[in-house]
N, C-alpha and C positions, 0 to 999 in steps of 0.2 A: 670361453667355450660356447659354441652355438647350441641352442636347445635341440633336443631330439626331434626329427621330422617324422610325424606319424603318418601323414598322407599329404598329397599335393594340395587337395582342396577339402575344406570342411563346408558342407552345405547344411544350413539350418533352415528348416521349413517352419514358418510361423503357424500358430493356431489358425484354423480356417477363419477367414474374414478379418484377421488382425493385421494391422500395419504398424510401421514405425510411428506414424502419427497417433495411433491408439496408445502406444507406450508413452508418448509425450503427454497426451491428454490425461492419462491416468496417473501421471507423475512418476512413473517408474522406469523411464528409459535408462537412466544412469545405472540403476540396480541391475536391469536385465542385461545391459552390455558389459557389466563388470566381469562376468565369467568369460566372455569371448575375448576380452582384452587379455586375459591370462592364458587362454587357449591358443590365441592367434599365432604366437611364435613357433608353435609346433606344426603349423600348416603353411603352405606357400600362399594360400588364399582362403579367405572366409567369405562364403556367398550367403547372403541373407535373402531368403525367398519370402517376400511379404505379399499382402493383399492390398497394399496401398496404391495410389496413383503416382504420377511423376513428381509429386512433392516429397516422396520418401527419401530419395538419395541425398538431397540437401540436408535433411534432418540428421542423417548419419554423419555427414561432414560437420554439422553443428555440435552434436552431442558426444561423438566418439573421441577417444584420445587420438592424438596423431598416429601413434603406433598401430592402432586398430584401423583407423581410417585409411592408412596406406595399404593395408592388406585386404580390406573388405570391399565387396561389390554387392550392390543391392539389385535384385531382380524384382521388379514391381510391374503393376498393370499400367505401363506407360500409355498404351493406346486406349485405355478405358474399355476393354473388351467386356462382353457379357461374362459373368463370373465363371460359368461352366466352360466357356471358350478359353478363358485365361488359364484355368486349371489344366485343360487339355494341352495348352501351349507350353506349360512349364517344363516338361522333360526336354524338349528341344532347346529351350532357352538356357537351361543349365548345361546341357551337353555341349553347347557352343563354347563353354568355358573350361571344358574338361577333355583334352585331346586323347585319342586312343593311346593306350600304353601308360597313361598316368594313373593315379590312385585318388580315391575320394572316400569320405565318410559322409553319409546322409543321416541327419538326426532330426527328429521331431521335437518341437518345443512343448507340444502337448499331443495326446493321442488324436484329438479332434483335428482333422486335416491329414491324417495318416495316409489316406489313399494317394494324396499328391506325392508324399515322400516315397511311397512304394512304386509309383509310376516312374518317378525320377530315377530311382535305384535300378529298376529293370531296364530303362533306356540306357543308362550309363554302362551297365554290364553287357548289354547287347553290342556296345561299341568298343568292347575290350578295355574298359576302364575298371580296374580293380576296386570294387565298391562295397564297403561295409555299411550296414543299416542299423542304426540305433533307434529303437522305439522307446521314446522317453515320455513319461506322463507325470505331471505334478500331483494328480489326484485320480481316483478311479472314475473316469469319465462315464462309463456305462452305468455304474452304480449310482452316480449322481443323477443321471437322466432317468433311471428307473425310479428313484426316489421322487423326482419332481413331476414326472409324466406318467408313471406306472410302468411296471416291468413288461407288460404286454403291449405297450403303446408302439405305434409305428416308429416314432423317433428313437425309442430305446432299442428296438430290434435292428434298425438300420445302423445305429452306432455300434452295436455288438458285432455286426458283420464287418464293419470297417476296422474296429479295434482288433477283432480276431484275425483278420487277414494281415494286418500290420505286425502283430506280435508273432504270428506263426512264421512269417517270412524274415523277421528281423534276426540279425546276428547277435545282438544284445538287446535285452529288454530292461529298461530302467524305471524304477518307481521310487518315490520319496520315503516310503515306510515299508517295513517288513510285512505288515498286513496287506498292503497293496500288491507287493510282488508275490506273496503267497497266493493271493486271490487270482492274479493273472496266470501264475504257473499252474494252478489247479484248473482254472477255467479253460485254458488253451493247451493243456498238456505239454508245458514247456519244461525242458531239462533245467535243473537248478543252476547248472554252470553257465547258462545263457542269461540268467537273471541277476540283476545288481540292484542294491539299495543305495541310492545317493540322495541324501536329504536336501531339502531346500537350504540355501546358504543365507547368511545374514551379513550385511555390510553396515550394520547400525553403529557399532562401537568397537574401537580397537581394544584388544584384550588387555593392554597395559594402561588404558585410560580409566581413571577412577570414575565410578558412576556417581551421580548426584545423590545425596542423602535426602531423607524426607524433609529435613529443614531447608534444603536448597530447592525444593520443588513447590509448585503451586499447591497449597494445602487442601483445596476443595475440588480440584478438577478430576472428574472421572472420564476416561477417554474410551471411545470405540472408533475403530476405523475399518471400513469395508463397504461392500455393496448394501444398498437398502432394498433387500428382497426378503420374502417371508422366511426362507431357510435360515437367515442370519438371526432371526428372532430379536431384533432391536426393540420390539415392543416390550419384551421382558425387562430390558435395561431401563426403559422409560418408566415403566411401572415401579421398578425398584427404586429409582431416584425420587419418584413421587412419594413412595412410602417413607423414604428417609426424611423428606421435608415435613411430613406429617408427624414424625417422631420428634418431640421437642428435646429429647435427651440426645439425639443423634447429632454429630458434627454437621456443619453446613456442607453442601455438595452441589455441584453443577455437572451435568452430563454433557460432554462435548462430542458430537457425532460428526466424524469426518467421512465423507463419501456421498454417493448419490445412487439413485436407482428408482424403480417404479413405485416403491412403497414410501417415497419421501413425503408426499402429500398426506396420506393417512397417518403416518407417524407424527407429522407436525400437528395434525388434528388431535391425535391422542395426547400429545404433550400439552396442548392448549386446554383440552377437556379436563385433564388431571391437574392443571396448574403446576406442571412439573418444570423445574429449572433445567432447560435443555437448550443448547446452542447447536444449530445445524450449520456446519462450516462449509460443506461441499467438499469437492476433491482438493487435495493439496499435492504439490510437488513432493517427491519422495523425501528430499532433504528437509523440507518443512515439516512433513509428517514425523520424521525421526526426531526433530526438535520438540514437537509436541509430546512424543513418547518420553523424551528425557525430562520434560517439565511436569507431566501429569502426576497426580498423587497415586492414581490407580488406573490400570487398564482392564476393561471388562469385555467379554465376548460370550454370547449365549447361543451360538449357532446349534442347529439340530444335527448338522453333519458338515465335516470339513475333510480336506485331504491331509496336507501337512501345512497348517496355516501360517503363512509368512508373517502376517501382522502380529500374531501372538508371539512368534519367535523373535521378531524385531523388537517388540515391546519388552520382552524379557532381556534381550541383549542390551537394551537401553537402561536396564535397571529398574523398570517399572514393576511394582508388585502386580500380579495378574490374578484375576478371578475369571474362571471359565466354567462353562457347563460341562459336566461329565458325560460327553457324547462322542460318537465316533469321530476320530480325527483330532479332536481337541484333548481328549483324556490322555493320549499317548505322549504329549509334549510337555505336560506339567506333572511334576512329582508333588503330590498333595502334601502341604505342610512344609515342603522343603524349597521348592522353586515357585510356588504359587498355591492357589486354592482351586479345587475341583468341587463343584456343587451340583445338586439336582437342578434341572431346568425349571426353575421356580423363582419368581420375582421376590418373594418373601425371603428366600434363602440368600439371594444376591444382596438384598437390602441389609440383612443382618450381618453378612460378612463384610460388606463395604463399611458399615458403621463401626464394626470392631477394628478394622484396619485403619480407618481414618483417625480413630481415637488412640492408636498405638503406633507412634512413629518408629519406635525401635523394631517392632514386628515388621513393618514395611521395609525398613532397611535390611533386615535379615533375609526376607524373601527376595527383595529386589537384587541384593548383592549376590546371593547364591544363583539366581536366574541368569544374571549377567555373566558370571564366571563360567557357568555350564554352557550357555549358548555360544559365547565368544570362543571358548576353547574347542567345542566340538562342531560348530556350524559356521565358522569363519571361512572365507574363501581359501585361506591357507590350509585349512583342514579338509575342505571339500575338493580342492583342485586335484590332489593325487587320485581320488576316487574317479573323477571325471577322466583324467588321463588314462587310467587303467581300463576304463570302459571303452575309450576310443582305440586304445592299442588292441584290445581283444577283438573289436569289430574289424579292424584293419587286418589282423592275423587271420580271422575267419574268412575274410574276402580273399586273401592271398591263397589260402588252402583250397577254397572252392575253385578259384581260377586255375590252380595247378591241377586239381583233380579233373577239371573239364578239358584240360589240354591233351 
């Protein structure tokens, strides 16, 4: 039996400025493409609209499965146009692949860059292409910018205009948490039947694969993975592991930091000043990162704000006991005492909890096992794919209704 055809073309617009090469460099291209490998059979073609140069198409051929590569087309900045000129050219470039009378779904990877998705949608509709628009975001973009730059900043106000226009005109608005979709629905007066919650998925561990026990893991490795920016508060983790080493009764521990960012140098200086046992690893390929999550004794993250944090979800799916700050975005993914620990954003609290867990392998096995079962059961691609297909069907149906009403 052939899979149900939802539309002739699925158009994925990348986050503004992001390319396939970006996905390769950050180590996550296999993870990012995994969903579209599963969606591709439901469309005649998958068009990836990136901000990379002519090197992007070969990267798709190199990293995609043969099934996806056969259906996928990359639109990129082949002529290396000025960024604004390239964005203005995108509607015509996509329209060349969608003949009048055909059908399409346009979907954003993140809200940032939504103006390009909206322009592409309007162009296709003007050419009699039945086009549904899915405004998808993995985190509250405007809230994050307001936190980082101030709610009245120019960058936050411009983002709110772009996000508002995208969500207002979208057939379906998708967020990764109920808090996010509730915020968007309230902010932009969206009917709740247009709003869907589709969590981030994990590809870390098969639900039937036993997770490693504490005895099979590195006994002293505390892991963090992510950007090295102030919002992530990696300084709290460095201070916590320094406190552990100063406590003669505490088990030995080493903090392994995977990732890069503008705060790398000051964080390295902090670790040296505190004589803290810290390894700065840099970025890792996604598969290598998952292996570190399967091997570490604990995973820790002290961010001040997150969306629906993939690294925490993946660490949990890998069976790592997790310790996170009880802050927006993180508190909702961990059930305290059941699938991990939620603590105040305080280095002493992190040090105390890490010491207790390192000294109790049975407790680590209990938390890690429960986290893996919950994450793999509810956030695997098998669990998330029906939600994705439902959102795409709804957008396609809305487009058909609008086209019929306009006729």
